[in-house]
C-alpha positions as CSV (number, residue, x, y, z in Angstrom):
1,M,-65.4,-10.7,-5.1
2,K,-68.8,-9.9,-4.7
3,L,-69.8,-6.2,-5.8
4,A,-73.1,-4.4,-4.4
5,L,-74.1,-1.3,-6.3
6,W,-76.7,1.3,-5.0
7,A,-78.1,3.6,-6.3
8,L,-79.0,7.4,-5.1
9,T,-82.0,9.8,-5.0
10,T,-82.6,12.9,-3.1
11,S,-84.9,12.8,0.1
12,S,-88.2,13.8,-1.4
13,P,-91.3,12.7,0.8
14,T,-93.3,12.3,-2.0
15,H,-91.1,10.4,-4.5
16,A,-88.9,8.2,-1.6
17,A,-91.9,5.3,-2.7
18,L,-91.5,5.1,-6.4
19,A,-87.8,5.9,-6.3
20,A,-87.3,2.8,-3.7
21,E,-89.6,0.4,-5.9
22,R,-88.0,1.4,-9.1
23,A,-84.4,0.7,-8.0
24,E,-86.0,-2.4,-6.5
25,A,-87.7,-3.7,-9.5
26,A,-84.4,-2.6,-11.4
27,G,-82.4,-4.9,-9.3
28,W,-80.2,-2.7,-7.2
29,A,-78.5,-3.8,-3.8
30,G,-79.7,-0.6,-2.3
31,L,-80.7,2.9,-2.0
32,G,-79.3,6.1,-0.4
33,V,-80.9,9.3,-0.2
34,V,-79.3,12.5,0.4
35,D,-79.6,14.6,3.7
36,S,-79.3,18.4,2.8
37,Q,-82.7,19.9,5.2
38,N,-82.4,23.0,2.7
39,L,-82.2,21.2,-0.7
40,S,-84.8,18.2,-0.3
41,G,-87.3,16.8,2.3
42,D,-86.4,14.7,5.5
43,S,-84.1,11.7,4.7
44,Y,-85.3,9.8,7.3
45,V,-89.2,10.6,6.3
46,A,-88.1,9.3,2.9
47,L,-86.4,6.0,4.2
48,A,-89.1,5.2,6.1
49,V,-91.4,5.4,3.1
50,A,-88.7,3.7,1.2
51,A,-88.7,0.9,3.9
52,R,-92.8,0.6,3.4
53,A,-92.6,0.2,-0.3
54,T,-89.9,-2.3,-0.7
55,S,-88.6,-5.8,1.0
56,R,-85.3,-6.6,-0.5
57,I,-82.8,-3.5,-1.1
58,G,-80.8,-1.7,1.4
59,L,-82.1,1.8,2.4
60,A,-79.3,4.1,3.8
61,T,-77.9,7.8,4.2
62,A,-75.8,8.8,1.6
63,V,-74.8,11.4,3.9
64,T,-75.8,12.9,7.1
65,N,-73.3,14.8,9.2
66,P,-72.9,15.3,13.0
67,V,-74.3,18.7,13.2
68,T,-77.6,19.1,12.0
69,R,-79.3,16.4,14.7
70,H,-77.8,15.5,18.3
71,P,-75.6,12.1,18.1
72,A,-78.6,10.4,20.0
73,A,-82.0,11.5,17.8
74,T,-79.4,10.5,14.3
75,A,-79.2,7.2,15.9
76,A,-82.6,6.7,16.8
77,A,-83.7,7.6,13.2
78,I,-81.7,5.6,11.6
79,A,-82.4,2.8,14.1
80,S,-86.0,3.7,13.1
81,V,-85.9,3.0,9.5
82,Q,-84.0,-0.3,10.8
83,R,-87.2,-1.7,12.4
84,L,-89.2,-0.4,9.8
85,S,-87.1,-2.2,7.3
86,G,-86.8,-5.7,9.0
87,G,-82.9,-4.8,9.2
88,R,-81.6,-3.3,5.8
89,A,-80.8,0.3,6.9
90,A,-77.3,1.5,7.2
91,L,-75.9,4.8,8.7
92,G,-73.5,7.1,6.2
93,I,-72.6,9.5,7.4
94,G,-69.7,12.9,6.7
95,R,-68.4,15.8,7.7
96,G,-71.2,17.9,6.2
97,D,-71.3,19.6,2.9
98,S,-74.2,21.1,1.4
99,A,-76.7,20.7,4.5
100,L,-74.0,22.9,6.3
101,A,-73.2,25.5,3.5
102,H,-76.7,26.4,3.4
103,L,-76.3,27.2,7.2
104,G,-73.5,29.4,6.7
105,R,-71.1,26.6,7.8
106,A,-67.9,24.6,7.0
107,P,-67.9,20.8,7.4
108,L,-67.2,19.6,10.8
109,R,-63.5,19.7,12.2
110,V,-62.0,16.3,11.9
111,R,-61.7,16.1,16.1
112,A,-65.1,17.0,16.6
113,F,-66.1,14.1,13.9
114,E,-64.6,11.3,15.2
115,R,-65.8,12.3,18.7
116,A,-69.3,12.1,17.3
117,L,-68.9,9.0,15.3
118,A,-67.5,7.2,18.9
119,V,-70.5,8.3,20.4
120,L,-73.0,7.4,17.8
121,Q,-71.4,3.8,17.8
122,R,-72.2,3.3,21.3
123,Y,-75.3,4.6,20.7
124,L,-76.3,2.1,18.2
125,R,-74.7,-0.5,19.9
126,G,-77.6,0.3,22.6
127,E,-74.6,1.1,24.9
128,S,-75.0,4.4,28.1
129,I,-73.5,7.3,27.8
130,P,-72.4,9.7,30.5
131,F,-74.1,12.7,30.3
132,A,-70.2,14.2,30.9
133,E,-69.1,12.7,27.2
134,L,-72.1,13.9,25.8
135,D,-71.8,18.0,25.3
136,F,-73.0,18.6,21.7
137,Q,-76.7,20.7,21.1
138,E,-77.9,19.8,24.3
139,Q,-75.5,22.0,26.0
140,M,-78.0,25.4,24.9
141,A,-80.2,23.9,27.8
142,P,-79.7,24.2,31.2
143,P,-78.7,21.3,33.2
144,L,-81.1,18.7,34.2
145,E,-80.4,19.1,38.1
146,N,-81.7,22.4,37.8
147,L,-85.3,21.2,37.7
148,G,-84.9,19.4,41.6
149,L,-86.9,16.2,40.3
150,A,-87.0,13.0,42.9
151,G,-85.9,10.7,39.9
152,A,-84.1,11.6,36.8
153,P,-81.9,10.0,34.2
154,S,-78.3,9.1,35.3
155,E,-77.1,8.4,31.2
156,S,-78.0,8.3,27.9
157,R,-79.1,5.4,26.0
158,L,-81.4,4.3,23.4
159,H,-84.0,2.5,26.0
160,W,-86.0,0.5,23.3
161,L,-83.6,-1.2,21.0
162,G,-84.4,-4.8,21.9
163,D,-82.9,-7.1,19.9
164,D,-82.6,-5.3,16.1
165,P,-79.4,-5.9,14.4
166,K,-77.2,-3.4,14.9
167,V,-77.2,-0.7,12.4
168,P,-74.0,-0.4,10.4
169,L,-72.2,2.8,10.4
170,E,-69.8,4.0,6.8
171,V,-68.1,7.1,7.0
172,A,-67.7,8.9,3.6
173,A,-64.2,9.9,3.7
174,T,-61.3,11.4,1.1
175,G,-58.6,12.9,3.0
176,A,-56.0,10.8,4.6
177,R,-57.2,12.3,8.1
178,V,-60.8,11.3,7.9
179,I,-59.7,8.1,6.6
180,E,-58.0,7.4,9.4
181,V,-60.9,8.9,11.7
182,A,-62.8,6.5,9.7
183,A,-60.5,3.3,9.9
184,R,-60.8,3.4,13.9
185,Q,-64.4,4.3,14.4
186,A,-66.6,2.8,11.2
187,D,-67.8,-0.6,10.3
188,R,-67.0,0.4,6.6
189,V,-64.8,3.5,4.9
190,L,-66.8,5.2,2.4
191,L,-64.3,6.6,-0.2
192,G,-64.7,9.3,-2.0
193,V,-61.5,9.8,-4.0
194,G,-62.6,9.1,-7.3
195,A,-62.6,5.9,-9.5
196,D,-59.3,6.4,-10.5
197,P,-57.5,2.7,-9.2
198,E,-54.4,4.3,-8.0
199,R,-56.3,6.4,-5.6
200,L,-58.9,3.9,-4.7
201,A,-55.3,1.6,-3.8
202,W,-53.9,4.2,-1.5
203,A,-56.6,5.0,0.2
204,V,-57.7,1.2,1.0
205,D,-54.2,0.7,2.1
206,H,-54.1,3.7,4.1
207,A,-57.3,3.1,5.5
208,R,-56.2,-0.8,6.6
209,A,-52.6,1.1,8.2
210,A,-54.4,3.3,10.2
211,R,-56.6,0.5,11.7
212,R,-53.4,-1.8,12.3
213,T,-51.7,0.9,14.3
214,A,-54.7,2.2,16.2
215,G,-54.6,-1.9,17.5
216,L,-57.4,-3.0,15.2
217,D,-58.1,-5.7,13.1
218,P,-57.7,-4.6,9.7
219,D,-59.4,-7.2,7.6
220,A,-62.6,-6.4,9.9
221,L,-62.9,-3.2,7.8
222,R,-65.1,-3.0,5.3
223,F,-64.8,-0.5,2.1
224,G,-67.1,1.3,-0.3
225,A,-66.6,4.2,-2.3
226,Y,-68.7,6.8,-3.9
227,V,-68.2,6.5,-7.9
228,N,-69.2,8.7,-10.9
229,L,-70.7,6.4,-13.6
230,V,-73.0,7.1,-16.6
231,C,-72.8,3.9,-19.0
232,H,-73.1,5.7,-22.3
233,P,-72.4,4.7,-26.0
234,E,-71.2,7.7,-27.0
235,I,-68.6,8.3,-24.7
236,E,-69.4,12.5,-25.1
237,T,-72.4,12.6,-24.6
238,A,-71.6,10.4,-20.9
239,R,-69.0,12.8,-20.1
240,R,-71.4,15.7,-20.3
241,L,-74.3,13.5,-18.1
242,V,-71.2,13.1,-15.4
243,S,-70.1,16.3,-15.1
244,G,-72.3,18.2,-12.5
245,G,-71.9,15.3,-9.8
246,L,-68.1,14.6,-10.6
247,A,-67.2,18.3,-10.3
248,T,-69.1,17.9,-6.2
249,F,-67.0,14.7,-5.7
250,A,-63.6,16.0,-7.4
251,R,-63.8,19.1,-5.0
252,F,-63.9,16.8,-2.1
253,A,-59.9,16.2,-2.9
254,V,-59.2,19.9,-2.0
255,M,-62.2,21.4,-0.1
256,E,-60.8,23.1,2.3
257,S,-56.9,23.7,2.5
258,G,-56.2,23.4,-1.5
259,R,-53.9,20.3,-0.8
260,I,-54.6,16.9,-2.7
261,A,-55.4,14.2,-0.7
262,G,-54.2,11.1,-2.3
263,P,-51.6,10.5,-5.6
264,A,-52.7,12.3,-8.5
265,S,-51.3,13.3,-11.8
266,E,-50.1,17.0,-13.1
267,E,-53.3,17.0,-14.9
268,Q,-55.7,15.9,-11.9
269,R,-53.7,18.8,-9.6
270,R,-54.5,20.7,-12.1
271,V,-57.9,20.0,-12.7
272,L,-58.8,19.5,-9.2
273,G,-57.5,23.4,-8.3
274,E,-59.4,24.7,-10.9
275,V,-62.6,22.8,-9.8
276,R,-61.6,24.6,-6.2
277,R,-61.6,27.5,-7.5
278,A,-64.8,27.9,-9.6
279,Y,-67.1,26.0,-7.1
280,D,-70.4,27.9,-7.1
281,M,-72.4,26.1,-4.1
282,R,-75.5,27.8,-5.3
283,L,-75.0,25.0,-8.4
284,H,-74.0,21.7,-6.2
285,T,-73.7,18.8,-8.6
286,V,-75.5,20.9,-11.5
287,V,-74.2,19.8,-15.2
288,G,-73.0,22.9,-16.9
289,S,-71.9,24.9,-13.6
290,P,-68.2,26.7,-13.8
291,Q,-67.0,23.7,-11.6
292,A,-68.2,21.0,-14.5
293,S,-67.2,23.0,-17.4
294,V,-63.4,23.2,-16.2
295,L,-63.2,19.4,-16.2
296,T,-61.6,17.6,-19.2
297,P,-62.1,14.6,-20.6
298,D,-58.5,13.2,-19.4
299,F,-59.8,13.9,-16.0
300,I,-63.2,12.7,-16.7
301,D,-62.6,9.1,-18.2
302,R,-60.2,8.6,-15.2
303,Y,-61.4,10.4,-12.4
304,A,-65.4,8.6,-13.6
305,I,-66.4,5.8,-15.0
306,V,-68.1,6.7,-18.4
307,G,-68.5,4.9,-21.5
308,P,-70.2,2.0,-23.2
309,P,-70.9,-1.3,-21.1
310,S,-67.8,-3.1,-21.8
311,A,-65.7,-0.7,-21.0
312,C,-67.9,0.4,-17.8
313,L,-67.7,-3.7,-16.7
314,A,-64.0,-3.6,-16.6
315,R,-63.5,-0.6,-14.4
316,L,-66.1,-1.8,-12.2
317,R,-64.4,-5.2,-11.9
318,Q,-61.0,-3.8,-11.2
319,I,-62.3,-1.6,-8.4
320,A,-63.8,-4.8,-7.2
321,A,-60.1,-6.5,-7.1
322,L,-59.0,-3.6,-4.3
323,G,-61.4,-5.3,-1.6
324,V,-64.6,-2.8,-2.7
325,D,-67.4,-4.3,-1.9
326,K,-70.0,-1.5,-2.0
327,L,-70.4,1.2,-4.9
328,M,-72.4,4.3,-4.4
329,I,-73.2,5.0,-7.7
330,V,-73.6,9.0,-8.8
331,G,-75.3,8.8,-12.2
332,P,-76.9,11.7,-14.0
333,T,-77.8,14.8,-12.3
334,L,-79.5,18.2,-12.3
335,G,-78.6,20.0,-15.8
336,A,-78.4,16.5,-17.8
337,D,-80.4,15.9,-21.4
338,P,-83.3,14.3,-19.7
339,A,-83.4,11.9,-22.3
340,E,-80.1,10.7,-22.5
341,A,-79.9,10.8,-18.6
342,K,-83.1,8.1,-19.2
343,R,-81.0,5.9,-21.9
344,A,-77.8,5.6,-19.5
345,G,-80.1,4.7,-17.2
346,E,-81.9,2.2,-18.9
347,T,-78.0,1.1,-20.5
348,L,-76.8,0.6,-16.9
349,A,-79.8,-1.4,-15.7
350,K,-79.6,-4.0,-18.6
351,E,-76.0,-4.1,-18.9
352,I,-74.5,-4.0,-15.5
353,L,-76.4,-4.3,-12.8
354,P,-77.3,-8.2,-14.0
355,A,-73.1,-8.8,-13.4
356,F,-73.5,-8.2,-10.2
357,A,-76.9,-9.4,-8.8
358,A,-77.0,-11.4,-6.0
């Protein structure tokens, strides 16, 4: 099965063009930009700049959330990127993590998340939404009828979409309930359950079952995943390079209740519990952070993909065989040794990307 590998970067308005150019030249299938307004720039500005600097690669938020923007504003922003890029955009969205933490808020509740996704899909399809079905951030303003206008809109939609291809909605999901929501509402589920084949297989099966229960075609649903991967000949170096980002994605499995989403070995359960207890949001994704320091070699080797090219290729092909056709690759993060991170990036570009080139 074909497997598209996407790179990730921050939403720096000054760096986005260069990052996109490099990603396209290296052979990546796409580039995702982080949407965390207190930690980097605006994601849609970054994507617009990246769209102008490239001609081939896909471009996506990785990921946005339904809280910091009204669904109409989110749909309009990504549809603008779609038009600028000639149809290369995707809307990656989750319940919110660091973007909300820096506003003093936890992730959006699951029921509200599903409602926002349903409205987003309608906007992206160019459909009309009655005002009574909105009730998002616009509730802070008084009703339009207070103005006594002679004429006014009676419903909400993006009037300017025209014939642009619909932007696919890709929902990041880890827990069982969010996977079910994604299965009902998304065009693609982006799983955040680690690179462990057993956990990925569970998540794919769970999503397909939820879609079938909802009376929808399970074969119409596509799957992607966030995978922490560092390709480096020295395994200890690879483990350290991957640890900052891995701790962040591992935490998603136990983020709120502490209950572990999906199957897990006793070792994984113990480490996931330690990650949750140690997590410092001020050191989000940082190598050497308290949460990264509790990761064990066995946990890293199973939950991430690390090691020489041959080992990485074998794991990636194993994931593709599960029906996953898109991977968002999370490599070395803040605090990683720059020289070793560069070496790992060059190894991946030379040994891994060509194996999955279109």
